[in-house]
DOKE-376057 format. One line per 5 residues: number of its first residue (from 0); their letters; for each residue x, y, z of N, C-alpha, C. Coordinates in steps of 0.2 Angstrom, whole numbers. Example, Ala and Ser with C-alpha at 12.3 -4.5 7.8 and 13.67 -1.06 7.14 Angstrom:
# residues 2
0> as> 66 -28 39 62 -22 39 66 -16 39 ~ 64 -11 35 68 -5 36 64 0 39;
END
This chain:
# residues 123
0> mthkv> 51 -50 -32 50 -46 -26 50 -50 -20 ~ 54 -49 -15 52 -52 -8 48 -47 -4 ~ 44 -50 0 40 -46 4 39 -49 11 ~ 38 -45 16 36 -47 23 30 -43 24 ~ 25 -47 27 19 -44 30 18 -47 37;
5> fydqe> 17 -42 41 16 -43 48 11 -38 52 ~ 8 -40 57 4 -36 61 9 -33 67 ~ 9 -26 67 12 -22 72 7 -21 78 ~ 8 -25 83 3 -25 88 4 -18 92 ~ 10 -16 93 11 -10 96 7 -4 93;
10> khvvr> 7 -3 87 4 2 83 -2 1 80 ~ -5 -6 81 -11 -8 78 -11 -6 70 ~ -6 -9 67 -6 -8 59 -3 -14 56 ~ -5 -16 50 -2 -21 46 3 -18 42 ~ 9 -21 42 15 -18 38 16 -23 33;
15> vkgeg> 18 -20 27 20 -24 21 27 -20 19 ~ 32 -24 19 39 -21 17 41 -25 10 ~ 42 -22 5 44 -25 -1 51 -23 -3 ~ 54 -28 -6 61 -27 -8 63 -30 -15 ~ 67 -26 -18 69 -29 -25 64 -27 -30;
20> pmtts> 65 -30 -36 61 -29 -42 54 -32 -40 ~ 49 -28 -42 42 -30 -41 37 -29 -47 ~ 33 -34 -48 28 -33 -53 21 -32 -49 ~ 16 -30 -53 10 -29 -50 6 -35 -47 ~ 8 -41 -51 5 -47 -48 8 -49 -41;
25> elaea> 15 -47 -40 18 -49 -34 15 -44 -29 ~ 14 -38 -31 11 -33 -26 4 -35 -24 ~ 0 -38 -29 -7 -40 -27 -6 -46 -22 ~ -1 -50 -23 -1 -56 -18 1 -53 -11 ~ 5 -48 -11 7 -45 -4 1 -41 -1;
30> vrcai> -3 -38 -5 -10 -35 -3 -15 -40 0 ~ -16 -45 -4 -20 -51 -1 -18 -53 5 ~ -11 -54 6 -9 -57 12 -10 -52 18 ~ -9 -46 16 -10 -40 21 -17 -40 24 ~ -22 -40 19 -29 -40 21 -31 -46 25;
35> eigqk> -28 -52 23 -29 -58 28 -27 -57 35 ~ -21 -54 35 -18 -53 42 -22 -48 46 ~ -24 -42 42 -28 -37 45 -35 -40 47 ~ -38 -44 44 -45 -47 46 -44 -51 52 ~ -38 -55 52 -37 -59 58 -36 -55 65;
40> hncrr> -33 -49 64 -32 -45 70 -37 -39 70 ~ -42 -39 66 -47 -34 66 -44 -27 65 ~ -40 -27 61 -36 -21 59 -37 -18 52 ~ -39 -12 51 -40 -9 45 -35 -3 43 ~ -30 -3 46 -24 1 44 -18 -2 42;
45> yigdw> -16 0 36 -11 -3 32 -5 2 30 ~ 1 -1 31 6 3 28 11 -1 24 ~ 12 1 18 16 -2 13 23 2 12 ~ 28 -2 14 35 2 13 38 -1 7 ~ 38 3 2 41 1 -5 48 5 -6;
50> regva> 51 7 -1 57 11 -2 63 7 -5 ~ 63 0 -3 68 -4 -6 65 -8 -12 ~ 59 -7 -14 57 -10 -20 58 -6 -27 ~ 58 -10 -32 59 -7 -39 54 -9 -43 ~ 50 -4 -46 45 -6 -51 48 -9 -57;
55> tepig> 45 -14 -60 48 -17 -66 43 -17 -72 ~ 37 -14 -71 32 -14 -77 31 -7 -79 ~ 28 -7 -85 26 0 -88 21 3 -83 ~ 21 10 -83 16 13 -79 9 12 -80 ~ 7 9 -86 0 7 -88 -2 2 -83;
60> rtflf> 2 -3 -81 0 -8 -77 -2 -5 -70 ~ 1 0 -68 -1 3 -62 -8 5 -62 ~ -10 8 -68 -17 10 -69 -22 4 -68 ~ -20 -1 -71 -24 -7 -70 -24 -10 -63 ~ -19 -10 -60 -18 -12 -53 -23 -8 -48;
65> mdgme> -22 -1 -49 -26 4 -45 -34 3 -46 ~ -35 1 -53 -42 1 -55 -45 -6 -52 ~ -41 -10 -50 -43 -17 -47 -43 -18 -40 ~ -42 -12 -36 -40 -13 -29 -46 -16 -25 ~ -52 -15 -27 -58 -18 -23 -58 -26 -24;
70> algld> -56 -28 -30 -56 -35 -32 -51 -38 -27 ~ -46 -35 -25 -41 -38 -20 -43 -38 -13 ~ -49 -35 -12 -52 -35 -5 -51 -29 -1 ~ -49 -23 -4 -48 -17 -1 -55 -13 -2 ~ -56 -9 3 -62 -5 3 -61 2 6;
75> rghri> -65 6 5 -64 13 7 -64 14 14 ~ -66 9 18 -65 9 25 -58 8 28 ~ -54 5 24 -47 4 26 -43 11 25 ~ -38 11 29 -34 17 29 -27 14 27 ~ -25 17 21 -19 14 18 -13 19 17;
80> aqvyg> -7 18 20 -2 23 18 3 19 14 ~ 6 22 9 11 20 5 17 24 5 ~ 23 21 7 29 25 7 34 22 2 ~ 37 27 -2 41 26 -7 47 30 -7 ~ 53 28 -10 59 32 -11 61 33 -18;
85> rdaei> 59 28 -22 61 29 -29 55 27 -33 ~ 56 27 -40 50 27 -44 44 32 -43 ~ 47 38 -42 42 43 -40 36 44 -45 ~ 38 44 -52 33 45 -57 28 39 -56 ~ 29 33 -55 24 28 -54 20 29 -48;
90> hefak> 23 31 -43 19 32 -37 15 38 -37 ~ 17 43 -40 13 49 -41 7 48 -46 ~ 8 44 -51 3 42 -55 -2 38 -51 ~ 0 33 -47 -4 29 -43 -9 33 -39 ~ -5 38 -36 -9 43 -31 -15 46 -35;
95> mvahn> -13 49 -41 -18 52 -45 -24 48 -47 ~ -22 41 -49 -28 37 -51 -32 35 -45 ~ -29 34 -39 -32 33 -33 -37 38 -31 ~ -35 44 -31 -39 50 -30 -45 51 -35 ~ -43 50 -41 -49 50 -46 -54 45 -45;
100> rgwhn> -52 39 -42 -57 34 -41 -60 34 -34 ~ -59 40 -30 -62 41 -24 -59 37 -18 ~ -52 35 -19 -49 32 -13 -45 37 -9 ~ -49 41 -6 -46 47 -2 -43 44 5 ~ -44 37 6 -41 34 12 -34 31 10;
105> lryfq> -32 32 4 -25 30 2 -21 36 1 ~ -15 36 4 -11 42 4 -3 39 2 ~ 0 43 -1 7 42 -3 12 46 1 ~ 18 44 4 22 47 7 30 46 6 ~ 34 50 7 41 48 6 44 48 13;
110> sleea> 41 48 18 43 48 25 39 43 29 ~ 42 38 32 39 33 36 35 36 42 ~ 39 41 45 36 44 51 29 48 49 ~ 29 51 43 23 55 41 18 50 40 ~ 19 45 36 14 40 35 11 37 41;
115> eawlh> 15 35 46 13 33 52 8 38 56 ~ 11 44 56 7 49 59 0 50 56 ~ 0 50 49 -7 51 46 -11 45 47 ~ -9 39 48 -13 33 49 -16 33 56 ~ -13 37 60 -16 37 67 -19 44 69;
120> eee> -19 49 64 -22 55 66 -29 56 68 ~ -33 51 66 -40 51 68 -42 48 75 ~ -37 45 78 -38 41 84 -39 46 90;
END
């Protein structure tokens, strides 16, 4: 997977854009990079754009990834929007795992516009 991580100063959000085949270890690397950038800019809002990414691992790896989010540096004070266009089964599963683990600050969308609106609705 190739990924780009940057701080969007205009919208005060850290953006991660992933493209191509991706593993959970590559996703973890992108998340760590995003958190580092978020800390640098005092930003706790993140948006992951995975519409051009393709999951390459079994769905069980998604469970393990979601179960280890705190170990990556995420906490429930972060506001995280995930945007996807394919691999709906995996993303819906991740959404269920996140919800069951109390990650109500993590949402999944199929529209970038809806994700951005949700990220800023409490402002």
